[in-house]
C-alpha positions, 0 to 999 in steps of 0.5 A: 500500500502507498499513501499519498497526501497533497498540499500546497493548494490555495487561492492565487491570482491569474499569472501567478505561480503555485507549487503543490507537493505530494508526499508518499508513504508506505510501500514507496519501494513499489512506486513506479510512476507518480502522476498529477491529475485535476478535476473541475466541477462538472468535468471529468478528471484530467491527466496532466503528466507524470514522473518516473520515480526512479529515473525522474523522467517526465511526461506532460500533456499538451494542455500544461506543457511549458507551464507546469513542471513535475519534479521529485525529491526521493529523499523526502518521498515527495513529488512536486507540481510547479505551476506557472502562469496560472489561468482561471481555467486551471481552477480545480482540485488537484490529485496525485496518484501512484502506479506500481510496475505491476499495474497499468492503472493508478491504484493509489490516490491522494485526497486532493488539494483545491487550487483556485485562480482568480482573474 
């Protein structure tokens, strides 16, 4: 089992930055990939990107490429989502999730953290 806890959400003005953190605990040795997702009211949860736990390689969807950066600190078992040039449409609940090598789906999820971007 892997437990994930997000933090860092809040209210930010459009154009500003915000950094979210996702702290992993439990069987982090089984973690292969950590992904970031977001969900706005009335919409489906969208995948934003992921980072490979061991190598640090990253992938981003076109919607956030160039504005969002995913990084990790293995010593702290923490994955970060740095968000720059935020827009009101980035307002959502942001989630991190973990996938193991044995799975093709994200099996472990955090509780989410609210990000609100004001215009």
